[in-house]
C-alpha positions in Angstrom: 105.4 124.4 131.8 102.3 122.8 133.3 101.7 121.1 130.0 105.2 119.8 130.0 104.8 118.4 133.5 101.5 116.8 132.5 103.3 115.0 129.5 106.0 113.8 131.9 103.5 112.4 134.3 101.6 110.7 131.4 104.8 108.8 130.4 105.7 108.0 134.0 102.3 106.4 134.8 102.0 104.2 131.9 101.4 100.6 133.1 104.6 98.6 133.6 103.5 95.9 131.2 103.0 98.5 128.4 106.5 99.9 129.0 108.1 96.5 129.0 106.3 95.7 125.7 107.7 98.9 124.2 111.2 98.0 125.5 111.0 94.5 123.9 111.1 96.1 120.4 114.2 98.2 121.1 117.9 97.3 120.7 120.2 97.6 123.7 121.4 101.1 123.0 117.8 102.4 122.5 116.6 100.5 125.7 119.5 102.2 127.5 118.5 105.7 126.4 114.7 105.2 127.0 115.5 104.1 130.6 116.4 107.7 131.5 112.8 109.0 130.7 111.9 108.5 134.4 112.4 106.2 137.4 109.4 103.9 136.3 111.0 103.4 132.9 114.4 102.7 134.5 112.9 100.1 136.8 111.3 98.4 133.8 114.6 98.4 131.9 115.7 95.8 134.6 112.8 93.5 134.3 114.1 89.9 133.9 111.6 89.2 131.0 113.5 91.8 128.8 116.7 89.9 129.2 115.6 86.3 128.6 115.7 86.7 124.8 118.8 88.8 124.0 120.8 89.7 120.9 124.4 90.8 121.4 125.4 92.9 118.3 129.1 93.3 118.4 130.1 95.1 115.1 132.2 98.1 116.2 135.6 98.5 117.9 134.0 100.7 120.5 135.2 100.5 124.1 132.0 102.1 125.3 129.9 99.6 123.6 132.1 96.8 125.0 131.7 98.2 128.4 128.0 98.2 128.1 127.9 94.6 127.0 130.0 93.5 129.9 127.8 95.6 132.4 124.6 94.0 131.0 126.1 90.6 131.4 127.1 91.5 135.0 123.6 92.7 136.0 121.4 90.5 133.9 123.4 87.4 132.9 121.4 85.1 135.2 118.2 86.0 133.2 119.6 85.1 129.8 117.8 82.1 128.3 118.0 82.6 124.5 121.0 84.4 123.2 122.0 85.3 119.6 125.4 86.9 119.0 126.3 88.8 115.8 130.0 89.3 115.7 132.3 91.0 113.2 135.1 88.6 113.6 137.4 90.6 111.3 137.9 93.1 114.2 140.2 92.1 117.1 138.2 94.0 119.7 134.9 92.4 118.6 136.4 89.0 118.9 137.6 89.8 122.3 134.3 91.2 123.5 132.4 88.2 122.1 134.7 85.7 123.9 134.5 87.7 127.1 130.7 87.4 126.9 130.9 83.7 126.3 133.4 83.3 129.2 131.3 85.5 131.4 128.1 83.4 130.8 130.2 80.2 131.5 131.3 81.6 134.8 127.8 82.5 136.0 126.9 80.4 139.1 123.1 80.4 138.4 122.9 80.7 134.6 119.6 79.7 132.9 120.9 79.8 129.3 119.1 77.2 127.2 119.7 78.4 123.5 122.7 80.0 121.9 123.3 80.9 118.3 126.5 82.7 117.1 126.8 84.4 113.7 129.9 85.8 112.2 129.1 88.8 110.0 132.6 89.8 108.7 135.3 88.0 106.7 137.8 85.8 108.5 141.4 87.3 108.7 143.9 85.3 106.8 144.8 82.0 108.4 142.2 82.7 111.1 141.0 79.4 112.8 138.9 81.0 115.6 140.9 79.2 118.3 139.8 81.7 121.0 136.1 81.0 120.2 136.8 77.3 120.3 138.3 77.7 123.8 135.3 79.9 125.0 132.8 77.3 123.7 134.7 74.6 125.6 134.4 76.7 128.7 130.7 77.4 128.1 129.9 73.7 127.5 131.4 72.7 130.7 135.2 72.3 130.8 135.4 74.2 134.0 135.0 71.6 136.9 133.5 74.4 139.1 130.5 74.5 136.8 129.7 70.8 137.2 127.8 71.6 140.4 125.0 73.0 138.1 125.1 70.0 135.7 121.3 69.7 136.1 121.0 72.8 133.9 121.2 71.9 130.2 121.5 73.7 126.9 118.7 72.8 124.6 119.4 74.5 121.3 122.9 75.1 119.9 123.4 76.6 116.5 127.1 77.1 115.5 126.4 77.0 111.7 127.2 80.8 111.4 130.8 80.4 112.8 133.4 79.4 110.1 135.8 77.9 112.6 137.1 74.4 113.0 135.3 72.6 115.9 137.1 69.6 117.3 135.7 66.5 119.1 136.5 68.0 122.5 134.0 70.8 122.0 131.1 68.5 121.2 132.1 65.9 123.8 131.9 68.6 126.5 128.5 69.5 125.1 127.1 66.0 125.2 128.6 65.2 128.5 127.3 68.2 130.3 124.1 68.9 128.4 122.2 65.7 128.0 118.8 67.5 127.4 120.1 68.9 124.1 117.3 68.9 121.5 118.8 70.8 118.5 122.4 71.0 117.2 123.7 72.6 114.0 127.4 72.6 113.2 127.0 73.0 109.3 129.4 76.0 109.0 131.6 77.1 106.1 134.9 75.8 107.5 137.0 74.2 104.8 137.7 71.1 106.7 135.5 69.3 109.2 137.5 68.0 112.2 134.5 66.3 114.0 134.7 62.5 113.9 131.9 60.0 113.4 132.7 58.6 116.8 132.2 62.0 118.4 128.7 62.4 116.8 127.8 58.8 117.8 128.8 59.6 121.4 126.6 62.8 121.3 123.6 60.9 119.9 123.9 58.1 122.5 124.2 60.7 125.4 121.7 63.3 124.2 118.6 61.2 123.8 116.2 64.1 123.4 117.6 65.2 120.1 114.9 66.3 117.7 117.2 68.2 115.1 120.7 67.4 114.0 122.7 69.0 111.3 126.2 67.7 110.6 128.6 66.9 107.8 128.4 63.5 106.1 132.0 62.7 107.2 130.8 63.0 110.9 128.0 60.3 110.3 128.2 56.6 110.3 125.8 53.5 110.1 126.2 53.2 113.9 124.9 56.8 114.3 121.8 56.1 112.2 121.1 52.9 114.1 121.5 54.8 117.5 119.0 57.4 116.3 116.5 54.6 115.8 116.9 53.2 119.3 114.0 52.8 121.6 113.4 55.0 124.7 114.6 58.2 123.0 112.8 61.3 121.6 111.9 60.8 118.0 114.2 62.8 115.6 112.2 65.2 113.5 115.0 66.6 111.1 118.3 65.4 110.0 120.6 67.6 107.9 123.6 66.2 106.1 126.1 68.1 104.0 128.5 66.4 101.6 131.8 68.1 100.5 135.4 67.3 99.5 135.7 64.7 102.3 133.4 62.4 100.4 136.2 61.6 98.0 137.6 59.1 100.4 134.7 58.9 102.9 132.6 55.9 103.7 129.0 55.9 102.5 125.9 55.4 104.7 124.4 52.1 103.9 120.8 51.5 102.6 120.3 49.1 105.4 121.0 51.6 108.1 118.8 54.2 106.4 116.0 51.7 106.1 116.2 50.9 109.9 116.1 54.6 110.8 113.1 55.4 108.5 111.2 52.3 109.6 111.5 53.6 113.2 111.0 57.3 112.2 108.4 57.4 109.4 107.9 61.1 109.8 111.7 62.0 109.6 112.6 64.8 107.3 116.1 64.9 105.8 118.1 67.7 104.2 120.7 66.5 101.9 123.3 69.0 100.5 126.1 68.8 98.0 128.5 71.7 97.4 131.0 72.2 94.6 133.8 70.4 96.3 132.0 67.1 96.5 133.2 64.7 93.8 130.4 64.5 91.2 130.3 60.7 91.0 129.6 60.5 94.8 126.4 62.5 94.5 124.4 59.8 92.8 126.0 57.1 95.2 124.9 59.0 98.3 121.4 59.8 97.1 119.7 56.6 98.1 115.9 55.8 97.6 115.6 54.9 101.3 116.3 58.5 102.4 113.2 60.6 103.0 114.7 63.8 101.4 112.5 66.8 102.0 115.3 69.4 101.1 117.8 68.8 98.4 120.7 71.2 97.7 122.7 70.4 94.5 125.0 73.4 94.5 127.8 71.7 92.5 128.2 74.3 89.5 128.3 71.2 87.2 125.9 69.4 84.8 123.6 67.5 87.2 120.5 66.8 85.2 120.9 63.0 85.8 120.9 63.6 89.6 117.7 65.8 89.2 116.0 62.9 87.4 117.3 60.6 90.1 115.7 62.9 92.8 112.4 62.9 90.7 112.4 59.0 90.9 113.6 58.5 94.5 112.0 61.5 96.3 108.7 62.0 94.5 106.8 61.4 97.8 108.9 63.6 100.1 110.7 66.3 98.2 109.5 69.8 99.1 112.5 72.2 98.4 115.1 71.9 95.7 118.0 74.3 95.3 120.4 73.9 92.3 123.6 75.8 91.3 124.3 74.4 87.9 124.7 75.0 84.1 121.9 75.0 81.7 121.4 72.4 79.0 118.3 70.9 77.2 118.7 67.9 79.5 118.5 70.1 82.5 115.3 71.7 81.4 113.7 68.4 80.8 114.8 67.1 84.1 113.4 70.1 86.0 110.1 69.6 84.3 110.2 65.9 85.3 110.9 67.0 88.9 108.0 69.4 89.0 105.6 66.8 87.5 106.4 63.9 89.7 107.3 65.5 93.1 103.8 66.2 94.3 104.9 68.0 97.5 107.5 70.3 95.7 106.7 73.9 96.9 110.1 75.6 96.4 112.5 75.5 93.4 115.6 77.6 93.3 117.7 77.3 90.2 120.8 79.5 89.9 121.2 79.3 86.1 119.4 80.9 83.1 116.8 78.5 81.7 114.6 78.5 78.5 111.4 80.5 79.0 109.3 77.6 77.9 110.8 75.4 80.6 110.0 78.1 83.3 106.4 78.4 82.0 105.9 74.7 82.0 107.3 74.3 85.6 105.0 77.1 86.9 102.0 75.6 85.1 102.7 72.3 86.8 103.2 74.0 90.2 100.8 76.9 90.2 100.9 77.2 94.0 104.7 77.8 93.7 103.9 80.8 91.4 101.2 82.0 93.6 103.4 82.0 96.7 106.5 83.2 94.9 108.7 80.4 96.2 110.9 80.0 93.3 113.9 81.5 91.4 113.5 80.5 87.7 115.1 83.0 85.2 115.1 83.0 81.4 117.2 86.0 80.9 120.6 87.0 82.3 120.2 89.3 85.2 122.4 91.0 87.6 122.8 89.3 91.0 121.4 88.9 93.6 118.4 87.0 92.3 115.3 87.3 94.4 112.8 84.6 95.3 109.6 85.0 93.4 110.6 87.9 91.2 110.4 87.5 87.4 111.8 89.6 84.6 109.7 92.8 84.2 108.4 92.8 87.8 
């Protein structure tokens, strides 16, 4: 018995900073259980630092779990600074709990939230548009006039790329109006149709002059937005991500002149340019302009794109670092990939989702030995069951 009491005292008298460090590695459920070890551990459970970076995992239709999430928000919502939500949107209760959390954060009179990222982990129900999440985001971004008294507070990082819901202009207009210190925005989700207009993104760029990272669909961009990003007296943009899809069939292209003006102002700008299988193939080569400093190129078109690969080798030889292709093999593709590896001196990652000739793979890896050393590639010469893993070859 005496030995048991000594063990209890040992745990109870651990320094607070050690206990807090241990708690920082635990999920909410494990933190909660550990808080019952003793009064000291229970006190540490409520330290604000443990709640500044928080992950809400909402995967089960469990009322007790939902109650714990709400209780945590009630007690520690004011300490939340960086929030990640992982939500199984296929379950009604999970959707309700997630929206309750967003609404609860929006209603906090003294919130300090600066970063939010929301990821859906399930499958959207049929005809699901995520309307309740859109409404909760509008409230979080400042549609409630009572929250305007804390307008000095601003979100800095917003990542909605993991939410396949249709955002409208109102959501982003509220974000830009009430959060002018925004530094990073990503809305490249998997929704079928983008409803965000180019006027909305232009308005956001003009109001949020500290933007460093912006990821949007091509249909939401315009020459005016590129010019606005090149204006004086604003933070220099580090990364610009643009994804091209079915909307480009009738969309307006971004001019070489606007790109040149932006690159002249921002010589260190990195651009991610993406094309999916819905983008008309003839538009790919039109959008890939030599003035664009493309560092990441995604050509996931499922079509013959060896001409576009050769175009990338010519246009982006001084900037391209990562290339991802979803295509079909051909002798022309093999030669184009070797050409890409030979001429793009900064290329360190090459992902190709089709089976190539072994001699093509060998030549690419001989041209890029660092790629082989780091394992930053997918290059297969034999059919293999998916998923394909980066840096793993046949026989490994």
